[in-house]
C-alpha positions in Angstrom: 71.5 11.3 -59.3 70.1 12.8 -62.4 67.2 15.4 -62.0 64.7 16.1 -65.0 61.4 17.6 -65.3 59.5 15.4 -67.3 57.9 15.9 -70.3 55.8 12.6 -71.3 54.7 10.5 -69.2 55.9 6.3 -69.8 55.0 3.1 -68.3 58.4 3.4 -66.5 56.8 6.9 -64.8 53.7 5.2 -64.0 55.4 1.9 -62.3 57.5 4.0 -60.5 54.9 6.1 -59.2 52.9 2.8 -58.8 56.4 1.7 -56.2 56.1 5.9 -54.9 52.4 6.6 -53.7 52.3 3.9 -51.3 55.6 4.8 -50.0 54.3 9.0 -49.5 50.9 7.8 -48.0 48.8 4.4 -48.2 45.3 6.0 -49.1 46.3 8.0 -51.8 45.4 7.1 -55.1 47.9 6.4 -57.8 47.8 8.0 -61.0 47.7 6.0 -64.2 49.7 6.7 -67.0 47.0 9.1 -68.9 46.5 10.4 -65.8 50.2 11.8 -65.4 50.4 13.0 -68.9 47.6 14.8 -68.3 49.3 16.2 -64.4 52.2 16.9 -66.7 50.3 18.8 -69.5 48.7 20.9 -67.1 50.0 24.5 -66.9 52.0 26.0 -64.6 52.3 22.3 -63.1 55.7 20.9 -63.1 57.0 17.4 -62.0 60.2 15.8 -61.7 62.1 12.6 -61.1 65.1 12.1 -59.8 66.6 9.1 -61.0 70.3 6.6 -60.7 71.3 3.8 -62.6 67.9 3.7 -64.9 65.6 3.7 -62.4 63.0 6.6 -60.9 64.6 7.1 -57.0 62.2 10.6 -56.1 59.8 12.7 -57.3 58.5 16.4 -56.8 56.0 18.4 -57.7 55.6 22.1 -58.1 52.5 23.6 -59.0 53.3 28.3 -59.8 50.2 30.1 -58.3 49.0 33.8 -59.2 47.0 35.7 -56.2 47.1 39.1 -55.3 49.0 38.9 -52.4 52.1 37.9 -55.6 53.2 34.7 -57.4 54.0 31.8 -55.5 54.3 27.9 -55.4 53.8 24.8 -54.4 55.3 21.5 -53.3 53.4 18.7 -53.1 54.7 14.8 -53.7 58.1 15.0 -52.1 59.0 11.6 -52.4 62.0 9.1 -52.2 62.2 5.4 -52.4 62.4 3.9 -48.8 65.2 2.1 -50.7 67.4 4.9 -50.9 66.5 7.5 -48.0 69.4 8.6 -45.9 71.5 9.9 -48.8 71.0 13.7 -49.4 68.3 12.9 -52.9 65.7 14.4 -51.0 67.6 17.2 -50.4 68.8 17.3 -54.2 65.2 17.3 -55.5 64.3 20.5 -53.1 66.7 22.6 -54.2 65.7 21.5 -57.7 62.4 22.6 -57.4 63.5 25.8 -54.7 66.1 27.0 -57.8 63.4 26.3 -60.5 61.1 28.5 -59.2 63.5 31.2 -57.9 64.8 31.2 -61.7 60.8 31.7 -62.9 60.9 34.8 -60.8 58.5 32.9 -57.6 59.6 34.4 -54.6 58.2 32.4 -51.6 57.5 28.6 -52.0 54.9 27.1 -49.5 54.4 23.0 -48.3 52.5 21.0 -46.0 54.0 18.0 -44.6 52.8 15.6 -41.6 54.6 15.9 -38.5 55.2 12.3 -37.9 57.8 12.3 -40.9 60.3 14.0 -39.0 63.8 13.1 -41.2 61.6 15.2 -44.0 60.9 18.0 -41.8 64.1 18.3 -40.2 65.1 18.8 -44.1 62.6 20.9 -45.0 63.7 23.2 -42.1 67.2 22.9 -42.9 66.7 24.3 -46.5 65.4 27.7 -44.8 61.6 26.9 -44.6 59.7 27.8 -41.8 56.8 26.3 -39.4 53.9 28.3 -40.6 51.3 28.6 -38.1 48.0 28.3 -39.8 45.2 25.8 -39.3 45.0 23.8 -43.0 41.8 22.6 -44.2 40.8 20.3 -46.9 37.3 19.4 -48.1 36.7 16.0 -49.9 34.6 16.7 -52.4 34.9 13.5 -53.5 32.9 11.7 -50.4 
């Protein structure tokens, strides 16, 4: 698998998200090509994809932010196509994002994962992520 930073939203990228997002969460809205371009152009937001044989088979988003307690990163939307799971591609995407964050001087990386995603949670723990006991709240301002 080849992993690279996306610099332009193409029809191929939009098609990949149309296929991959429902595999992460059936209720998540799927971004169109223009919305993906806006993500790519957002400062401190990095979108990586993994490709094999010309097909995008995985994605990961990394966002850097600065707060009074330090520079941190947040990983979101880690998705590996269900047809290629179990081959270590998720681990490769994660390690790529972690290495990228390290190269930018980031010392703390956060992520959330649904507890029902057993394999993903095991992978995060194997990579050194520790379960952080907190309550996460979300206010949906779009309702």
